[in-house]
C-alpha positions as a printed Julia matrix, in Angstrom:
236×3 Matrix{Float64}:
   2.25    6.64   -4.61
   5.14    7.24   -2.44
   8.61    6.26   -3.43
   8.87    3.46   -0.9
   6.17    1.6    -2.61
   7.43    2.1    -6.41
   8.39   -1.17   -7.85
  10.78    0.53  -10.28
  13.18    1.2    -7.51
  13.48   -2.67   -6.88
  16.73   -4.35   -7.24
  17.4    -7.75   -8.44
  18.63   -9.08   -4.92
  15.44   -7.59   -3.6
  13.15   -9.73   -6.09
  15.41  -12.69   -6.87
  13.11  -15.68   -6.28
  15.79  -18.01   -5.54
  16.46  -16.04   -2.26
  12.78  -15.12   -1.39
  10.63  -18.4    -0.79
   7.05  -18.08   -1.68
   4.03  -20.44   -1.71
   1.03  -19.25   -3.86
  -1.36  -21.6    -2.29
  -0.61  -20.38    1.21
  -0.66  -16.71    0.01
  -4.24  -17.12   -1.38
  -5.39  -18.28    2.07
  -3.56  -15.77    3.96
  -4.22  -12.63    2.03
  -7.8   -11.94    3.34
  -6.48  -11.93    6.96
  -3.65   -9.63    5.96
  -5.69   -7.1     3.95
  -7.07   -3.84    5.45
 -10.81   -3.39    5.26
 -11.95   -2.95    1.83
 -13.43    0.39    1.27
 -16.76    0.69   -0.59
 -16.58    1.99   -3.93
 -19.13    4.47   -4.98
 -21.56    3.65   -7.6
 -21.16    5.46  -11.04
 -22.68    5.66  -14.52
 -20.45    5.52  -17.52
 -22.36    8.28  -19.13
 -22.58   10.47  -15.95
 -19.57   12.87  -15.68
 -20.38   13.89  -12.12
 -20.49   10.23  -10.92
 -17.24    9.51  -12.97
 -15.76   12.44  -11.16
 -16.73   11.25   -7.88
 -15.23    7.77   -8.54
 -12.05    9.39   -9.8
 -11.87   11.26   -6.52
 -12.6     8.35   -4.59
  -9.82    6.46   -6.33
  -7.11    9.03   -5.15
  -8.45    9.68   -1.83
  -9.48    6.34   -0.68
  -8.57    3.62   -3.13
  -4.92    4.66   -3.63
  -4.28    4.8     0.21
  -5.94    1.35    0.55
  -3.68   -0.06   -2.12
  -0.53    1.38   -0.3
  -1.91   -0.11    2.89
  -2.34   -3.48    1.25
   1.25   -3.25   -0.35
   2.68   -2.56    3.3
   0.86   -5.59    4.59
   2.03   -7.76    1.83
   5.51   -6.49    2.23
   5.65   -7.08    6.08
   4.59  -10.72    5.47
   6.59  -11.74    2.37
   9.34   -8.99    1.7
   9.9    -5.99   -0.65
   9.83   -8.16   -3.74
   5.93   -7.87   -3.54
   5.8    -4.19   -4.47
   5.28   -5.03   -8.14
   1.9    -6.99   -7.31
  -0.23   -3.99   -8.79
   2.27   -2.98  -11.61
  -0.39   -3.03  -14.24
  -0.43   -2.82  -17.97
  -0.8     0.47  -19.57
  -2.23    3.38  -17.46
  -2.88    1.49  -14.2
  -2.16    2.9   -10.74
   1.54    2.77  -11.69
   1.5     1.77  -15.29
   3.92    0.22  -17.82
   4.13   -3.05  -15.79
   3.71   -6.7   -16.47
   0.65   -7.45  -14.28
  -2.75   -8.11  -15.94
  -4.93   -9.22  -12.81
  -4.92   -5.73  -11.39
  -5.77   -2.48  -13.13
  -6.23    0.43  -10.51
  -8.14    1.25   -7.53
 -11.12    2.63   -9.41
 -11.66   -0.74  -11.29
 -10.12   -3.42   -9.27
 -11.47   -2.57   -5.68
 -15.02   -4.0    -5.56
 -16.58   -6.15   -2.91
 -14.06   -7.65   -0.3
 -14.09  -11.41   -1.53
 -13.43  -10.42   -5.11
 -10.81   -7.68   -4.24
  -8.81  -10.1    -2.01
  -8.96  -12.72   -4.98
  -7.6   -10.1    -7.48
  -4.78   -9.15   -5.0
  -3.74  -12.7    -4.62
  -3.93  -13.36   -8.47
  -1.98  -10.08   -8.99
   0.68  -11.09   -6.51
   1.01  -14.56   -7.95
   1.18  -13.14  -11.43
   3.98  -10.82  -10.33
   5.95  -13.75   -8.62
   5.47  -15.88  -11.77
   6.96  -13.09  -13.84
  10.08  -12.69  -11.55
  10.43  -16.66  -11.67
  10.12  -16.55  -15.5
  12.9   -13.87  -15.62
  15.15  -15.69  -13.27
  14.87  -18.77  -15.6
  15.62  -16.52  -18.76
  18.7   -14.84  -17.1
  20.06  -18.25  -16.48
  20.01  -19.16  -20.24
  22.54  -16.56  -20.9
  25.36  -16.82  -18.27
  27.89  -14.29  -18.52
  30.19  -15.63  -15.76
  33.39  -17.54  -16.63
  33.0   -17.03  -20.35
  35.74  -15.75  -22.65
  35.26  -11.97  -23.55
  33.99  -12.55  -27.14
  31.47  -15.2   -25.93
  30.42  -12.88  -23.05
  29.61  -10.12  -25.53
  27.56  -12.58  -27.9
  25.62  -13.8   -24.85
  24.95  -10.2   -23.71
  23.81   -9.3   -27.21
  21.55  -12.19  -27.6
  20.13  -11.83  -24.05
  19.34   -8.11  -24.55
  17.33   -8.73  -27.61
  15.48  -11.56  -26.24
  14.55   -9.81  -22.9
  13.56   -6.51  -24.68
  11.13   -8.63  -26.98
   9.89  -10.48  -23.97
   9.11   -7.44  -22.03
   7.3    -5.87  -25.13
   5.11   -8.95  -25.45
   4.37   -8.98  -21.58
   3.53   -5.18  -21.33
   1.93   -4.73  -24.79
   4.29   -1.88  -25.21
   1.74    0.19  -23.32
   2.2     3.36  -21.36
   5.75    3.83  -20.0
   6.65    0.06  -20.67
  10.4     0.99  -21.39
  10.84    1.77  -17.65
  10.37   -1.7   -16.59
  12.08   -3.05  -19.79
  15.54   -1.06  -18.69
  14.92   -2.46  -15.14
  14.88   -5.97  -16.42
  18.06   -5.43  -18.44
  19.7    -4.07  -15.37
  18.52   -6.98  -13.12
  19.94   -9.48  -15.81
  23.35   -7.58  -15.64
  23.17   -7.54  -11.85
  22.23  -11.21  -11.94
  25.68  -11.81  -13.58
  27.73   -9.62  -11.03
  27.64   -6.32  -12.77
  27.36   -3.76  -10.1
  23.77   -2.32  -10.15
  24.82    1.37  -10.7
  27.1     0.27  -13.5
  24.44   -1.9   -15.05
  21.84    0.88  -15.01
  24.31    3.42  -16.42
  25.14    0.86  -19.22
  21.37    0.04  -20.05
  20.47    3.87  -20.04
  23.26    4.53  -22.45
  22.3     1.62  -24.73
  18.6     2.56  -24.9
  19.38    6.12  -25.43
  15.68    7.28  -24.99
  14.67    5.39  -28.11
  11.72    3.16  -26.57
   8.47    5.08  -26.49
   5.13    4.51  -25.02
   2.42    2.79  -27.01
   5.09    1.91  -29.54
   6.6    -1.54  -30.24
  10.32   -0.85  -31.11
  11.5    -1.82  -34.58
  13.75   -4.92  -34.75
  16.39   -2.68  -36.13
  16.18   -0.67  -32.98
  16.26   -3.67  -30.71
  19.24   -5.17  -32.42
  20.97   -1.93  -32.28
  20.49   -1.5   -28.38
  21.55   -5.13  -28.02
  24.72   -4.47  -30.07
  25.38   -1.13  -28.19
  25.07   -2.86  -24.96
  27.12   -5.85  -25.71
  29.83   -3.53  -27.09
  30.02   -1.75  -23.7
  31.24   -4.93  -21.96
  34.75   -4.38  -20.8
  36.97   -6.7   -18.57
  36.25   -4.6   -15.41
  32.58   -4.15  -15.97
  31.76   -7.05  -13.8
């Protein structure tokens, strides 16, 4: 997966649903026409190591390039925000993401009609996630609040968002990457510069989130407290 297609690089202005109109119903009818030709997946047997290896090779050599081509087509039609359409749970093509309708090339690319439907469902699921986040960000406004109220809002928002991402990703493989991204998006939404937001989030998390492990509530609270304590008058 080349860097230009990695959803982990997306910023909040690039994904903010308020500034990127999207109609799910229209997308479902358009995607079959946008999609590159769906490649035929090789047959395999679960108990046949040779055929499983053949499927794995096909996934890397054929399936992943098709997924990138699909991503490029979606991006040209709808904008860069679509890059997360296949950011799957656990160990998908990217892994650690919030999308359940797509797994990976080896399992999600089948016959054309079903593949197109999966792409559409995954794209709509990603969009719904972004809209959900936007609504949650607005619950905790940081602008025009006294410093002590801003810190309280920041702390409550951090704890809420971490817990929400854990629930959505099932705390699977590399879930913490998207979690830090969501926290950075939240701060960016409330006018903290992206570079400063990423720095504050990284310092607060401090590498204490791990794959396949839901963080203890004491850790979540500590991260929230550390992040809120880093709020200074010139942060935003």
